[in-house]
C-alpha positions, 0 to 999 in steps of 0.5 A: 872678827875678834868677837867671833874668835874670842867666842869660838875659843871660849866655847872650845875651852868649855867643850874640852873641859866637859870631855875631861869630866868623869861621867862614870864616877859621878852619881849626882850628875848625869850626862843630860845635865852636863849637856844642859849646862853646856848649852846654857853656858854656850848661849850665855857666852855668845850673848856676852861676846855679842854685847861686850863690844857694844857696851865698850863703845857707849862712852866713846859715842856719848863723848863724840855726841856731846862734843858735836852738840857743843860745837853746833850749839855752843855754851847754851848746851851746858845750860840745857844739859843742866836743865835736862839732868835736873828735870830727870831727877825731879821726875824720879823724885816725884814718881817715888813720892806718888807711887812709892 
């Protein structure tokens, strides 16, 4: 709900700004270029407003997931987490040696 309202507000600001641009005085930018810029800006803005709430949820979801795993498995989770991080670094290191 808030995402749609923010996107509509930003798009209306872009539209109002484009109406204030003096096309008759500009010899470098045509109206087709301005419409192209507007369509690209609208598309990029809609992508940002679509992904922003999802990006903001990621730390919260990871924290809840870690807490639930810790409750169900206990202290063994800490050792498994260290093993997972260590193996990820080793895979990255070995990949850089082999292909780097």
